C-alpha positions in Angstrom: -4.9 5.8 3.2 -5.3 8.0 0.0 -5.0 5.7 -3.6 -1.8 7.6 -4.8 0.0 6.7 -1.6 -1.0 3.3 -1.6 0.1 3.3 -5.5 3.4 4.4 -4.4 3.5 2.2 -1.4 2.6 -0.8 -4.0 5.7 -0.1 -6.1 8.4 -2.0 -4.7 12.1 -2.3 -5.5 11.3 -5.8 -7.1 9.8 -5.9 -10.5 8.0 -9.2 -9.4 6.7 -7.5 -6.4 5.3 -4.7 -8.7 4.0 -7.4 -11.3 1.7 -8.8 -8.3 0.9 -5.6 -6.0 0.0 -3.4 -8.7 -2.8 -5.3 -10.7 -4.0 -6.5 -7.1 -4.4 -2.8 -6.0 -5.9 -1.7 -8.9 -8.6 -4.8 -9.6 -9.0 -6.1 -5.7 -8.0 -3.7 -3.0 -11.5 -1.8 -3.8 -13.4 -4.7 -3.0 -11.8 -5.6 0.0 -13.5 -5.3 3.3 -12.0 -2.3 5.2 -10.1 -4.4 7.7 -8.6 -6.2 5.0 -7.4 -3.1 3.2 -6.1 -2.1 6.7 -4.1 -5.2 6.2 -3.1 -4.5 3.0 -1.8 -1.5 4.1 0.0 -3.0 6.9 1.8 -5.6 4.2 3.2 -2.4 2.4 5.1 -1.7 5.7 7.2 -5.4 5.5 10.7 -5.6 3.5 10.2 -6.5 -0.2 12.4 -10.2 0.5 9.7 -10.8 3.3 6.7 -10.2 0.9 8.4 -12.1 -2.2 8.9 -15.0 -0.1 5.6 -15.1 1.4 3.5 -14.5 -2.0 5.9 -17.4 -3.5 4.8 -19.5 -0.9 8.4 -20.0 0.3 7.7 -18.7 3.8 4.1 -18.0 5.7 4.2 -14.5 7.8 4.4 -15.2 11.7 1.4 -12.7 12.1 -1.9 -14.1 11.3 -3.2 -10.6 10.1 -0.7 -10.7 7.4 -1.2 -14.3 7.1 -4.8 -13.3 5.9 -3.5 -10.6 3.3 -1.3 -12.7 1.8 -3.3 -15.5 1.3 -5.9 -12.9 -0.3 -3.1 -11.7 -2.7 -2.0 -15.1 -3.6 -5.7 -16.0 -4.3 -6.5 -12.7 -6.4 -3.4 -13.0 -8.4 -3.1 -16.3 -10.2 0.0 -17.1 -7.8 0.5 -20.9 -8.3 0.5 -22.8 -4.8 4.0 -24.1 -5.7 5.4 -21.3 -7.0 
C-alpha cells in the first residue's frame, strides 16, 4: 500500500487513535517486516472503537494476526500496560 493511502488510513475519527497511529506510521512502520506491514494494513480496516479498546488493553482481538500487530503498536507507542 502506498504511503499516502497509509497516512489517510491511519487518520481516524478519534483523536486518540491519530495520536497513536500517525507516529507509529512515521517511526515504526517502515522498519516492520513485510508481513507485519500487511498486518498493520489489516488493522486499519477495523472499526475505531475496536482499535481503541485493543490499544488501551481493554480487549484483545480474536484474530491472532491482529493480536500481533496490536502488541507491536502498543510496544512502540509508549502505551502503558494498564492504560
